[in-house]
C-alpha positions in Angstrom: -7.3 -74.8 -18.8 -4.5 -77.4 -19.0 -2.5 -75.4 -16.5 -5.5 -75.4 -14.1 -6.0 -79.1 -14.5 -2.4 -79.9 -14.0 -2.3 -77.7 -10.8 -5.0 -79.9 -9.3 -7.8 -77.3 -9.8 -9.8 -79.8 -11.8 -13.3 -78.4 -11.1 -12.2 -74.9 -12.1 -10.7 -76.3 -15.3 -13.9 -78.0 -16.1 -15.8 -74.7 -15.7 -13.3 -72.9 -17.9 -13.6 -75.6 -20.6 -17.4 -75.4 -20.5 -17.1 -71.7 -21.4 -15.2 -72.7 -24.6 -17.9 -75.2 -25.7 -19.9 -72.4 -27.3 -17.0 -71.7 -29.6 -17.4 -74.0 -32.6 -13.7 -73.9 -33.4 -12.7 -75.2 -29.9 -15.8 -77.1 -28.9 -14.7 -80.7 -29.6 -11.2 -80.1 -28.2 -12.5 -78.5 -25.1 -14.9 -81.4 -24.5 -12.2 -83.9 -25.0 -10.0 -82.2 -22.4 -13.0 -82.0 -20.1 -13.6 -85.7 -20.5 -10.0 -86.5 -19.7 -10.3 -84.5 -16.5 -13.5 -86.3 -15.5 -12.0 -89.7 -16.2 -8.5 -89.2 -14.8 -8.8 -86.7 -12.0 -12.5 -86.6 -10.9 -13.2 -90.4 -11.2 -16.4 -89.7 -13.2 -16.1 -92.4 -15.9 -19.8 -92.2 -16.9 -19.8 -88.5 -17.6 -16.4 -88.6 -19.3 -17.2 -91.5 -21.6 -20.5 -89.9 -22.5 -18.8 -86.8 -23.6 -16.3 -88.7 -25.8 -19.1 -90.7 -27.3 -21.0 -87.6 -28.3 -17.8 -86.1 -29.8 -17.1 -89.3 -31.8 -20.6 -89.5 -33.1 -20.2 -86.0 -34.4 -16.6 -86.4 -35.6 -15.6 -90.1 -35.7 -11.9 -89.2 -36.5 -11.5 -86.6 -33.7 -7.9 -87.2 -32.6 -8.1 -86.0 -29.0 -11.3 -87.9 -28.3 -9.9 -91.2 -29.6 -6.7 -90.6 -27.7 -8.4 -89.9 -24.4 -10.8 -92.9 -24.8 -8.0 -95.2 -25.8 -5.9 -94.3 -22.8 -8.8 -94.8 -20.5 -9.4 -98.2 -22.0 -5.8 -99.0 -21.2 -6.3 -97.8 -17.7 -9.2 -100.2 -17.1 -7.4 -103.0 -19.0 -9.8 -103.2 -21.9 -6.9 -103.7 -24.2 -8.7 -104.8 -27.4 -10.8 -101.6 -27.3 -7.7 -99.5 -26.7 -6.0 -101.1 -29.7 -9.1 -100.3 -31.9 -9.0 -96.7 -30.8 -5.3 -96.3 -31.4 -5.6 -97.8 -34.9 -8.3 -95.3 -35.5 -5.9 -92.7 -34.1 -3.4 -93.5 -36.8 -6.0 -92.8 -39.5 -7.1 -89.7 -37.7 -3.6 -88.3 -37.7 -3.7 -87.9 -41.4 -0.4 -86.4 -42.7 0.7 -84.7 -39.5 4.0 -86.2 -38.5 3.6 -85.1 -34.8 0.2 -86.7 -34.5 1.3 -89.9 -36.4 4.2 -90.2 -34.0 1.9 -90.0 -31.0 -0.5 -92.5 -32.5 2.2 -95.1 -33.4 3.7 -94.8 -29.9 0.3 -95.4 -28.3 -0.4 -98.4 -30.6 3.0 -99.9 -30.1 2.8 -99.7 -26.3 -0.6 -101.4 -26.5 0.8 -104.2 -28.7 3.6 -104.7 -26.1 0.9 -105.1 -23.4 -0.5 -107.9 -25.5 2.9 -109.5 -25.9 2.7 -109.0 -29.7 6.3 -107.8 -29.7 7.1 -108.2 -33.4 4.1 -106.2 -34.4 5.1 -103.6 -31.8 8.6 -103.3 -33.3 7.1 -102.7 -36.7 4.8 -100.0 -35.3 7.6 -98.2 -33.4 9.6 -98.2 -36.6 6.7 -96.5 -38.4 6.8 -93.9 -35.7 10.5 -93.4 -36.2 10.0 -92.9 -39.9 7.9 -89.8 -39.1 9.8 -88.7 -36.0 13.4 -90.0 -36.1 14.4 -88.4 -32.9 11.5 -89.6 -30.7 12.9 -91.3 -27.6 9.6 -92.9 -26.8 9.7 -95.1 -29.9 13.2 -96.1 -29.3 12.5 -97.0 -25.6 9.5 -99.0 -26.8 11.6 -100.9 -29.3 14.2 -101.6 -26.6 11.5 -103.0 -24.3 10.1 -105.2 -27.1 13.5 -106.5 -28.0 14.3 -107.3 -24.4 11.1 -109.3 -24.1 12.1 -111.2 -27.3 15.4 -112.0 -25.7 17.4 -109.7 -27.9 19.1 -108.0 -25.0 22.2 -106.7 -26.7 20.1 -105.0 -29.4 17.9 -103.4 -26.7 21.0 -102.2 -24.8 22.4 -100.6 -27.8 19.2 -98.6 -28.4 18.9 -97.5 -24.8 22.5 -96.5 -24.5 21.9 -94.1 -27.4 18.8 -92.7 -25.6 20.8 -92.3 -22.4 23.3 -90.1 -24.2 20.4 -87.7 -25.0 18.5 -88.1 -21.7 21.1 -88.9 -19.0 18.7 -88.2 -16.2 15.7 -90.2 -17.5 15.2 -92.8 -14.7 13.1 -95.1 -16.8 15.9 -95.5 -19.3 18.5 -96.2 -16.5 16.2 -98.7 -14.9 15.5 -100.6 -18.1 19.2 -100.5 -18.9 20.1 -101.9 -15.4 17.8 -104.9 -15.9 19.1 -105.6 -19.4 22.7 -105.4 -18.1 21.9 -107.9 -15.4 20.2 -110.2 -18.0 23.6 -110.4 -19.8 25.6 -110.5 -16.6 27.1 -107.1 -17.0 26.8 -106.4 -13.3 29.2 -103.5 -13.0 27.2 -101.5 -15.6 24.0 -102.6 -13.9 25.1 -101.3 -10.6 26.2 -98.0 -12.2 22.8 -97.6 -13.8 21.1 -98.0 -10.4 23.7 -95.7 -8.9 22.4 -93.0 -11.2 18.8 -93.5 -10.3 19.5 -93.5 -6.6 21.5 -90.2 -7.0 18.4 -88.7 -8.7 15.9 -90.2 -6.3 17.4 -91.5 -3.0 14.0 -93.0 -2.1 13.8 -95.3 -5.1 13.4 -98.5 -3.1 13.4 -100.9 -6.0 16.7 -99.4 -7.3 18.4 -100.0 -3.9 17.2 -103.6 -4.1 18.4 -104.0 -7.7 21.8 -102.5 -7.0 22.1 -104.9 -4.0 21.5 -107.9 -6.3 24.1 -106.5 -8.7 26.7 -106.1 -5.9 26.0 -109.6 -4.7 26.7 -110.9 -8.2 30.0 -108.9 -8.1 31.0 -110.8 -5.0 30.4 -108.0 -2.4 27.7 -109.3 -0.1 28.5 -106.7 2.6 27.8 -103.8 0.3 24.8 -105.6 -1.0 23.5 -106.0 2.5 23.7 -102.3 3.1 21.7 -101.6 0.0 19.0 -104.2 0.6 18.5 -103.0 4.2 18.0 -99.4 2.9 15.5 -100.8 0.3 13.5 -102.6 3.0 13.6 -99.5 5.2 12.1 -97.4 2.4 9.5 -100.1 1.4 9.0 -102.9 4.0 6.3 -104.5 1.8 8.7 -105.1 -1.2 8.7 -108.9 -1.4 11.4 -108.8 -4.0 13.8 -107.0 -1.6 13.1 -109.7 1.0 13.9 -112.4 -1.6 17.2 -110.6 -2.3 18.0 -110.3 1.4 17.6 -114.0 1.6 20.1 -114.6 -1.2 22.5 -112.2 0.5 22.2 -113.8 3.8 22.7 -117.2 2.2 25.9 -115.9 0.5 27.2 -114.7 3.9 26.7 -118.2 5.4 23.7 -117.2 7.5 21.1 -119.9 6.5 18.6 -119.2 9.3 18.5 -115.5 8.5 18.2 -116.3 4.8 15.1 -118.5 5.6 13.6 -115.8 7.7 14.0 -113.3 4.8 12.4 -115.7 2.3 9.5 -116.3 4.7 9.0 -112.6 4.9 9.0 -112.4 1.1 6.3 -115.1 1.1 4.2 -113.3 3.7 4.4 -110.1 1.5 2.9 -111.9 -1.5 6.0 -112.8 -3.5 4.4 -115.8 -5.2 1.3 -113.8 -6.3 3.5 -111.2 -7.9 6.5 -113.1 -9.2 5.9 -116.8 -9.1 7.1 -119.8 -7.0 10.8 -119.1 -6.7 10.7 -118.2 -3.0 8.7 -121.3 -2.2 11.3 -123.4 -3.9 14.1 -121.7 -2.0 12.3 -122.3 1.3 11.6 -126.0 0.4 15.3 -126.6 -0.6 17.1 -124.7 2.1 14.9 -124.3 5.2 13.8 -126.6 7.9 
């Protein structure tokens, strides 16, 4: 059934799961998977949530039902409800290390979304105590440490994860940003190099590498990267912001202002704040 769902044959998967509902040993699990398909793939929240509610009335600590509902609450940004479900998930995991690891990871990520970084660190640590090799917990800890301004600690953790997962693009992306935050621009550029090698259409990585190259004093190379980023994603307001900085460094103030105005028109302020407006006000006629 999972294979059917993952292949995009969601309605066939639902039918197959319904056949399992008559088997008492599999009924709750089959219904939880069915609810997940309805929520995530078939956009039928009413039916999916009704199934989960029935499961949890019958078995309040049913792990899969709590997990599916919690993740759906995250999807619709009902964070407090997601947190409550994931705290119940920890209790539902019992003494199973693998289930506890999943529950602590989900709870930690939810705490990060609420900017409760110290609590998140404690939660990820609990996860590592039952699953010391789990990369998800270490990546979560690194993100929380970065948000707390403890960049070097975060870098150390992510570098250890990178040794195990050299092709994990999320790890490389987070490392690139952390390196830039501590002005280690050569290492940042190398991190984005790796992402681009794995996915040449990663528009944000072209833009981020352009900024790193600019900081390394190579605006010509930065320009090539930023033009590729904008070609891949013309609506990327951050790339237009970076293009403006590159043009400014190249002594092209009019072109810089044009780029910043493009960034503004693509909604930079709504997404990132007033930086571009300030650049326009201070540098453009």
